[in-house]
BALOBA-1460 file (C-alpha; in Angstrom, 3 decimals):
// residues 225
<rec num="1" residu="m" x="-74.284" y="38.676" z="-242.202"/>
<rec num="2" residu="k" x="-75.090" y="42.370" z="-241.726"/>
<rec num="3" residu="m" x="-78.277" y="41.467" z="-239.843"/>
<rec num="4" residu="i" x="-76.434" y="39.150" z="-237.446"/>
<rec num="5" residu="r" x="-73.755" y="41.765" z="-236.822"/>
<rec num="6" residu="q" x="-76.448" y="44.333" z="-236.015"/>
<rec num="7" residu="l" x="-77.938" y="41.909" z="-233.519"/>
<rec num="8" residu="f" x="-74.644" y="41.604" z="-231.670"/>
<rec num="9" residu="l" x="-74.290" y="45.374" z="-231.609"/>
<rec num="10" residu="a" x="-77.782" y="45.683" z="-230.137"/>
<rec num="11" residu="l" x="-76.762" y="43.364" z="-227.365"/>
<rec num="12" residu="g" x="-71.084" y="44.253" z="-226.653"/>
<rec num="13" residu="i" x="-50.654" y="49.109" z="-223.912"/>
<rec num="14" residu="l" x="-50.405" y="46.494" z="-221.032"/>
<rec num="15" residu="s" x="-47.424" y="46.181" z="-218.727"/>
<rec num="16" residu="g" x="-46.078" y="43.180" z="-216.868"/>
<rec num="17" residu="l" x="-47.444" y="40.680" z="-219.394"/>
<rec num="18" residu="h" x="-46.258" y="37.116" z="-219.687"/>
<rec num="19" residu="s" x="-47.255" y="34.619" z="-222.342"/>
<rec num="20" residu="l" x="-47.661" y="30.987" z="-221.401"/>
<rec num="21" residu="r" x="-46.236" y="27.851" z="-222.915"/>
<rec num="22" residu="a" x="-48.722" y="25.432" z="-224.451"/>
<rec num="23" residu="a" x="-48.563" y="23.070" z="-221.464"/>
<rec num="24" residu="d" x="-49.180" y="25.910" z="-219.011"/>
<rec num="25" residu="a" x="-52.037" y="27.231" z="-221.171"/>
<rec num="26" residu="d" x="-53.649" y="23.789" z="-221.094"/>
<rec num="27" residu="a" x="-53.410" y="23.798" z="-217.294"/>
<rec num="28" residu="v" x="-55.161" y="27.179" z="-217.122"/>
<rec num="29" residu="l" x="-57.908" y="26.044" z="-219.494"/>
<rec num="30" residu="d" x="-58.419" y="22.811" z="-217.551"/>
<rec num="31" residu="a" x="-58.783" y="24.811" z="-214.327"/>
<rec num="32" residu="w" x="-61.307" y="27.102" z="-216.036"/>
<rec num="33" residu="f" x="-63.411" y="24.172" z="-217.237"/>
<rec num="34" residu="a" x="-63.265" y="22.617" z="-213.779"/>
<rec num="35" residu="a" x="-64.595" y="25.890" z="-212.318"/>
<rec num="36" residu="q" x="-67.305" y="25.966" z="-214.987"/>
<rec num="37" residu="s" x="-68.516" y="22.534" z="-213.888"/>
<rec num="38" residu="r" x="-69.595" y="24.157" z="-210.611"/>
<rec num="39" residu="l" x="-71.500" y="26.952" z="-212.368"/>
<rec num="40" residu="h" x="-75.251" y="26.468" z="-212.643"/>
<rec num="41" residu="t" x="-76.439" y="30.084" z="-212.648"/>
<rec num="42" residu="w" x="-74.625" y="33.411" z="-212.748"/>
<rec num="43" residu="s" x="-75.559" y="37.072" z="-212.554"/>
<rec num="44" residu="a" x="-73.581" y="40.286" z="-212.787"/>
<rec num="45" residu="d" x="-73.729" y="43.977" z="-213.589"/>
<rec num="46" residu="f" x="-71.696" y="45.195" z="-216.526"/>
<rec num="47" residu="v" x="-70.480" y="48.254" z="-218.375"/>
<rec num="48" residu="q" x="-70.710" y="47.859" z="-222.129"/>
<rec num="49" residu="t" x="-68.399" y="49.912" z="-224.325"/>
<rec num="50" residu="r" x="-68.996" y="49.967" z="-228.070"/>
<rec num="51" residu="a" x="-66.260" y="51.463" z="-230.237"/>
<rec num="52" residu="l" x="-67.641" y="52.046" z="-233.741"/>
<rec num="53" residu="k" x="-65.710" y="53.187" z="-236.786"/>
<rec num="54" residu="t" x="-68.329" y="55.834" z="-237.533"/>
<rec num="55" residu="l" x="-68.090" y="57.494" z="-234.090"/>
<rec num="56" residu="t" x="-65.232" y="59.480" z="-232.592"/>
<rec num="57" residu="q" x="-66.274" y="58.570" z="-229.031"/>
<rec num="58" residu="p" x="-67.341" y="55.128" z="-227.815"/>
<rec num="59" residu="l" x="-70.898" y="54.416" z="-226.665"/>
<rec num="60" residu="v" x="-71.084" y="53.380" z="-223.016"/>
<rec num="61" residu="a" x="-74.068" y="51.763" z="-221.309"/>
<rec num="62" residu="r" x="-74.683" y="49.919" z="-218.057"/>
<rec num="63" residu="g" x="-76.676" y="46.753" z="-217.704"/>
<rec num="64" residu="h" x="-77.283" y="43.431" z="-215.998"/>
<rec num="65" residu="i" x="-77.001" y="39.794" z="-217.080"/>
<rec num="66" residu="d" x="-78.550" y="36.603" z="-215.727"/>
<rec num="67" residu="f" x="-77.363" y="33.260" z="-217.083"/>
<rec num="68" residu="a" x="-78.515" y="29.687" z="-216.419"/>
<rec num="69" residu="m" x="-76.822" y="26.589" z="-217.754"/>
<rec num="70" residu="p" x="-76.811" y="25.328" z="-220.349"/>
<rec num="71" residu="k" x="-77.864" y="28.296" z="-222.500"/>
<rec num="72" residu="d" x="-80.593" y="30.494" z="-220.979"/>
<rec num="73" residu="f" x="-79.656" y="34.160" z="-220.694"/>
<rec num="74" residu="r" x="-81.146" y="37.582" z="-220.130"/>
<rec num="75" residu="w" x="-79.164" y="40.716" z="-220.997"/>
<rec num="76" residu="e" x="-80.687" y="44.047" z="-219.964"/>
<rec num="77" residu="i" x="-78.865" y="47.036" z="-221.457"/>
<rec num="78" residu="g" x="-79.363" y="50.651" z="-220.436"/>
<rec num="79" residu="r" x="-80.789" y="52.365" z="-217.370"/>
<rec num="80" residu="p" x="-83.703" y="52.602" z="-217.836"/>
<rec num="81" residu="v" x="-83.638" y="49.418" z="-219.894"/>
<rec num="82" residu="q" x="-83.487" y="50.086" z="-223.628"/>
<rec num="83" residu="t" x="-82.714" y="46.592" z="-224.949"/>
<rec num="84" residu="i" x="-83.330" y="43.095" z="-223.609"/>
<rec num="85" residu="a" x="-81.745" y="40.026" z="-225.211"/>
<rec num="86" residu="l" x="-83.576" y="36.946" z="-223.992"/>
<rec num="87" residu="g" x="-82.465" y="33.441" z="-224.924"/>
<rec num="88" residu="h" x="-84.580" y="30.488" z="-223.805"/>
<rec num="89" residu="g" x="-85.193" y="27.071" z="-225.335"/>
<rec num="90" residu="d" x="-85.300" y="27.341" z="-229.102"/>
<rec num="91" residu="e" x="-85.918" y="31.094" z="-229.298"/>
<rec num="92" residu="l" x="-84.052" y="34.344" z="-228.891"/>
<rec num="93" residu="f" x="-85.954" y="37.597" z="-228.475"/>
<rec num="94" residu="v" x="-84.333" y="41.018" z="-228.800"/>
<rec num="95" residu="i" x="-86.798" y="43.367" z="-227.133"/>
<rec num="96" residu="y" x="-86.978" y="47.158" z="-227.286"/>
<rec num="97" residu="p" x="-89.412" y="48.045" z="-224.447"/>
<rec num="98" residu="r" x="-89.598" y="51.775" z="-225.101"/>
<rec num="99" residu="l" x="-90.353" y="51.251" z="-228.799"/>
<rec num="100" residu="k" x="-92.713" y="48.331" z="-228.152"/>
<rec num="101" residu="r" x="-90.867" y="46.290" z="-230.743"/>
<rec num="102" residu="a" x="-89.153" y="42.913" z="-230.664"/>
<rec num="103" residu="e" x="-87.317" y="40.563" z="-232.997"/>
<rec num="104" residu="r" x="-87.604" y="36.769" z="-232.797"/>
<rec num="105" residu="y" x="-84.695" y="34.532" z="-233.838"/>
<rec num="106" residu="p" x="-84.710" y="30.709" z="-233.935"/>
<rec num="107" residu="l" x="-82.120" y="28.823" z="-231.873"/>
<rec num="108" residu="g" x="-83.085" y="25.222" z="-232.614"/>
<rec num="109" residu="a" x="-82.809" y="22.918" z="-235.588"/>
<rec num="110" residu="d" x="-84.860" y="25.307" z="-237.736"/>
<rec num="111" residu="a" x="-82.264" y="28.070" z="-237.417"/>
<rec num="112" residu="p" x="-80.109" y="28.835" z="-240.476"/>
<rec num="113" residu="a" x="-76.768" y="27.026" z="-240.359"/>
<rec num="114" residu="e" x="-74.795" y="30.287" z="-240.293"/>
<rec num="115" residu="w" x="-76.857" y="31.487" z="-237.319"/>
<rec num="116" residu="r" x="-76.165" y="28.247" z="-235.443"/>
<rec num="117" residu="d" x="-72.456" y="28.816" z="-236.095"/>
<rec num="118" residu="t" x="-72.672" y="32.359" z="-234.721"/>
<rec num="119" residu="m" x="-74.634" y="31.727" z="-231.511"/>
<rec num="120" residu="p" x="-71.650" y="30.225" z="-229.604"/>
<rec num="121" residu="l" x="-70.056" y="33.687" z="-229.724"/>
<rec num="122" residu="l" x="-72.767" y="34.900" z="-227.332"/>
<rec num="123" residu="q" x="-71.909" y="32.123" z="-224.886"/>
<rec num="124" residu="a" x="-68.121" y="32.043" z="-225.212"/>
<rec num="125" residu="g" x="-67.689" y="32.992" z="-221.544"/>
<rec num="126" residu="f" x="-69.646" y="29.941" z="-220.379"/>
<rec num="127" residu="p" x="-68.192" y="26.825" z="-222.032"/>
<rec num="128" residu="r" x="-69.596" y="23.535" z="-220.766"/>
<rec num="129" residu="n" x="-66.486" y="21.443" z="-221.393"/>
<rec num="130" residu="r" x="-63.154" y="21.326" z="-223.207"/>
<rec num="131" residu="r" x="-64.506" y="19.324" z="-226.137"/>
<rec num="132" residu="e" x="-67.218" y="21.906" z="-226.855"/>
<rec num="133" residu="f" x="-64.732" y="24.756" z="-226.516"/>
<rec num="134" residu="d" x="-62.150" y="23.160" z="-228.830"/>
<rec num="135" residu="a" x="-64.835" y="22.457" z="-231.430"/>
<rec num="136" residu="q" x="-65.871" y="26.109" z="-231.576"/>
<rec num="137" residu="f" x="-62.710" y="28.131" z="-230.943"/>
<rec num="138" residu="q" x="-59.029" y="28.269" z="-231.737"/>
<rec num="139" residu="m" x="-57.004" y="29.834" z="-228.926"/>
<rec num="140" residu="v" x="-54.618" y="32.443" z="-230.325"/>
<rec num="141" residu="s" x="-52.976" y="33.475" z="-227.063"/>
<rec num="142" residu="l" x="-53.298" y="33.309" z="-223.286"/>
<rec num="143" residu="i" x="-51.674" y="36.092" z="-221.280"/>
<rec num="144" residu="g" x="-51.571" y="36.707" z="-217.538"/>
<rec num="145" residu="t" x="-51.500" y="40.238" z="-216.150"/>
<rec num="146" residu="n" x="-52.685" y="42.091" z="-213.056"/>
<rec num="147" residu="g" x="-54.663" y="39.216" z="-211.562"/>
<rec num="148" residu="e" x="-56.374" y="38.302" z="-214.831"/>
<rec num="149" residu="w" x="-56.021" y="35.747" z="-217.578"/>
<rec num="150" residu="q" x="-56.670" y="37.214" z="-221.012"/>
<rec num="151" residu="l" x="-57.715" y="34.719" z="-223.670"/>
<rec num="152" residu="s" x="-57.662" y="35.684" z="-227.346"/>
<rec num="153" residu="l" x="-59.808" y="33.388" z="-229.469"/>
<rec num="154" residu="q" x="-60.714" y="32.898" z="-233.106"/>
<rec num="155" residu="p" x="-63.981" y="31.211" z="-234.148"/>
<rec num="156" residu="k" x="-63.462" y="28.018" z="-236.108"/>
<rec num="157" residu="s" x="-66.639" y="28.552" z="-238.110"/>
<rec num="158" residu="v" x="-65.804" y="30.235" z="-241.406"/>
<rec num="159" residu="f" x="-69.057" y="32.181" z="-241.374"/>
<rec num="160" residu="a" x="-68.604" y="33.406" z="-237.796"/>
<rec num="161" residu="r" x="-65.021" y="34.421" z="-238.585"/>
<rec num="162" residu="r" x="-66.186" y="36.532" z="-241.525"/>
<rec num="163" residu="m" x="-68.292" y="38.579" z="-239.143"/>
<rec num="164" residu="m" x="-66.151" y="38.434" z="-236.006"/>
<rec num="165" residu="p" x="-62.549" y="37.307" z="-236.556"/>
<rec num="166" residu="e" x="-61.498" y="37.727" z="-232.947"/>
<rec num="167" residu="l" x="-62.835" y="37.748" z="-229.405"/>
<rec num="168" residu="h" x="-61.269" y="38.132" z="-225.992"/>
<rec num="169" residu="i" x="-62.239" y="36.729" z="-222.601"/>
<rec num="170" residu="g" x="-60.975" y="37.933" z="-219.222"/>
<rec num="171" residu="l" x="-60.851" y="35.550" z="-216.245"/>
<rec num="172" residu="a" x="-59.839" y="36.213" z="-212.650"/>
<rec num="173" residu="t" x="-56.665" y="34.275" z="-211.824"/>
<rec num="174" residu="n" x="-57.860" y="33.317" z="-208.324"/>
<rec num="175" residu="d" x="-61.179" y="31.613" z="-209.164"/>
<rec num="176" residu="f" x="-61.481" y="31.745" z="-212.981"/>
<rec num="177" residu="s" x="-64.646" y="33.848" z="-212.786"/>
<rec num="178" residu="l" x="-65.594" y="35.839" z="-215.881"/>
<rec num="179" residu="t" x="-64.394" y="39.460" z="-215.715"/>
<rec num="180" residu="s" x="-64.810" y="40.683" z="-219.300"/>
<rec num="181" residu="t" x="-65.629" y="39.816" z="-222.893"/>
<rec num="182" residu="e" x="-64.700" y="41.743" z="-226.024"/>
<rec num="183" residu="l" x="-65.990" y="41.061" z="-229.527"/>
<rec num="184" residu="v" x="-63.945" y="42.373" z="-232.455"/>
<rec num="185" residu="f" x="-65.885" y="42.734" z="-235.717"/>
<rec num="186" residu="v" x="-64.486" y="42.464" z="-239.209"/>
<rec num="187" residu="d" x="-64.725" y="46.242" z="-239.773"/>
<rec num="188" residu="g" x="-62.598" y="46.895" z="-236.673"/>
<rec num="189" residu="s" x="-65.439" y="47.958" z="-234.373"/>
<rec num="190" residu="r" x="-65.488" y="46.465" z="-230.871"/>
<rec num="191" residu="m" x="-67.984" y="45.667" z="-228.156"/>
<rec num="192" residu="r" x="-66.589" y="45.129" z="-224.658"/>
<rec num="193" residu="n" x="-68.401" y="44.083" z="-221.472"/>
<rec num="194" residu="d" x="-66.719" y="44.551" z="-218.077"/>
<rec num="195" residu="f" x="-68.483" y="42.615" z="-215.316"/>
<rec num="196" residu="t" x="-68.848" y="43.585" z="-211.635"/>
<rec num="197" residu="n" x="-70.893" y="42.409" z="-208.630"/>
<rec num="198" residu="a" x="-70.939" y="38.876" z="-210.010"/>
<rec num="199" residu="v" x="-72.812" y="36.213" z="-208.034"/>
<rec num="200" residu="l" x="-72.172" y="32.508" z="-208.549"/>
<rec num="201" residu="n" x="-75.223" y="30.231" z="-208.484"/>
<rec num="202" residu="p" x="-77.867" y="32.760" z="-207.393"/>
<rec num="203" residu="a" x="-81.481" y="31.661" z="-207.192"/>
<rec num="204" residu="l" x="-82.974" y="32.882" z="-210.464"/>
<rec num="205" residu="d" x="-86.628" y="32.857" z="-211.410"/>
<rec num="206" residu="e" x="-86.978" y="30.608" z="-214.472"/>
<rec num="207" residu="k" x="-89.796" y="32.823" z="-215.692"/>
<rec num="208" residu="s" x="-87.324" y="35.701" z="-216.122"/>
<rec num="209" residu="f" x="-86.039" y="33.905" z="-219.241"/>
<rec num="210" residu="e" x="-89.521" y="33.606" z="-220.723"/>
<rec num="211" residu="w" x="-91.420" y="36.306" z="-222.596"/>
<rec num="212" residu="t" x="-94.835" y="36.494" z="-224.187"/>
<rec num="213" residu="p" x="-95.184" y="39.517" z="-226.489"/>
<rec num="214" residu="p" x="-97.849" y="41.953" z="-225.262"/>
<rec num="215" residu="a" x="-100.664" y="42.692" z="-227.667"/>
<rec num="216" residu="d" x="-99.339" y="46.191" z="-228.377"/>
<rec num="217" residu="f" x="-95.836" y="45.000" z="-229.388"/>
<rec num="218" residu="k" x="-94.791" y="44.583" z="-233.000"/>
<rec num="219" residu="v" x="-92.748" y="41.377" z="-233.371"/>
<rec num="220" residu="t" x="-90.743" y="40.620" z="-236.508"/>
<rec num="221" residu="s" x="-88.836" y="37.474" z="-237.511"/>
<rec num="222" residu="p" x="-85.817" y="38.538" z="-239.620"/>
<rec num="223" residu="f" x="-84.983" y="34.959" z="-240.604"/>
<rec num="224" residu="a" x="-88.525" y="34.090" z="-241.662"/>
<rec num="225" residu="k" x="-88.763" y="32.917" z="-245.258"/>
């Protein structure tokens, strides 16, 4: 569990609030899933804020994300880039270019069951349909404020909930585009991503999701037996 939490960390009082009735919340979710059906690729810049219990001040970094349905992604964190999280096919690489190190994690059938339960947390902002969403998350609340829907979710997986009992998703009220994500860990630390300059369905190079380790990189597999 500690190793998976470290992986996520390597990657993320309001006024005028109104809570929605269940029927209204369903309408908002249905509109979100309808908007998601038109999403094939997505890119955005982001500011990542990590609030850790051991630090008095949060850590702030800028980055960029590219995403392609159903589950390919590339997170670049830091300027210059310090960490790259690259998910493609049945593999996830977490790459540290300056250190010439990388970690390889399985995403397919060979992945540990607890890891398969945790991976949906990385993709919570891009659900493919209502059935998939309902199978993975319990919605705690849906609040509208200042042109944004704020969803509070709880993972249904017991293992995922032990590591991350809560996560939040921000959506624009006009087009249901993703504006923010926030992961809340069991020790109270948080990782928030605020997205800007988002582009819907940009032309992305498929090769940007692929990576072959250079000869001078040290690659480890933390889940290897």
